[in-house]
C-alpha positions in Angstrom: 0.0 0.0 0.0 2.8 2.3 0.9 4.5 1.6 -2.4 1.4 2.3 -4.3 1.0 5.6 -2.5 4.7 6.6 -3.1 4.2 5.6 -6.9 1.0 7.6 -7.1 2.6 10.5 -5.5 5.5 10.3 -8.0 3.2 10.3 -10.8 1.1 13.2 -9.4 4.3 15.2 -8.8 5.2 14.9 -12.5 1.7 15.7 -13.4 1.7 18.7 -11.1 5.0 19.9 -12.6 3.4 19.7 -16.1 0.2 21.6 -15.0 2.5 24.1 -13.3 4.7 24.7 -16.4 1.8 25.2 -18.6 -0.5 27.1 -16.2 0.6 29.0 -13.2 -2.4 28.0 -11.1 -2.0 28.4 -7.3 -3.4 26.1 -4.7 -6.4 27.3 -2.8 -6.1 25.0 0.1 -4.0 22.2 1.6 -5.1 18.8 2.8 -2.8 16.5 4.7 -3.3 12.8 5.3 -1.2 10.4 7.5 -0.5 6.8 6.4 0.2 4.4 9.1 2.6 1.5 8.9 1.0 -1.8 7.8 1.4 -4.8 5.7 2.0 -4.2 1.9 -0.8 -5.1 -0.3 -0.7 -6.5 -3.8 0.0 -3.9 -6.6 -3.3 -2.8 -8.4 -3.8 -2.4 -12.1 -2.4 0.6 -14.0 -5.0 3.3 -14.6 -5.5 5.1 -17.9 -3.7 8.2 -18.7 -5.3 11.4 -17.6 -6.0 14.4 -19.6 -3.5 17.4 -19.8 -5.9 20.2 -19.0 -5.0 22.7 -16.4 -8.5 23.1 -14.7 -10.4 21.3 -12.2 -14.0 19.9 -12.8 -16.9 21.7 -11.3 -17.0 21.2 -7.5 -13.2 20.9 -7.1 -10.2 23.3 -6.9 -6.4 23.3 -7.1 -4.7 22.3 -3.8 -1.8 20.6 -2.1 -2.3 17.1 -0.9 0.2 16.3 1.7 1.0 12.6 2.3 2.7 11.7 5.4 4.1 8.0 5.5 6.8 6.3 7.4 9.3 7.0 4.6 8.8 10.8 4.8 6.3 13.3 3.2 5.1 13.9 -0.4 3.1 16.8 -1.7 0.9 16.5 -4.8 -0.6 19.4 -6.6 -4.0 18.2 -7.6 -7.7 18.9 -7.8 -9.4 18.4 -4.4 -13.2 18.3 -3.7 -14.6 21.6 -2.3 
């Protein structure tokens, strides 16, 4: 599970960098989650590639998602539900 979160965070970071490079949007809020230590689960299937637009759907706004985990901290710039 932690590996999956770290990989998702890495992918999100790359996506955020692409969004930031093409559109200088600023986060409107920050959400922090804490991930506890536990057994690692099986790797899930790879998801489909997302779109490269730099706007959030209705009901969402740009924000920083901070993930705290035993290996450190990762921040993802993403759309967060209002």
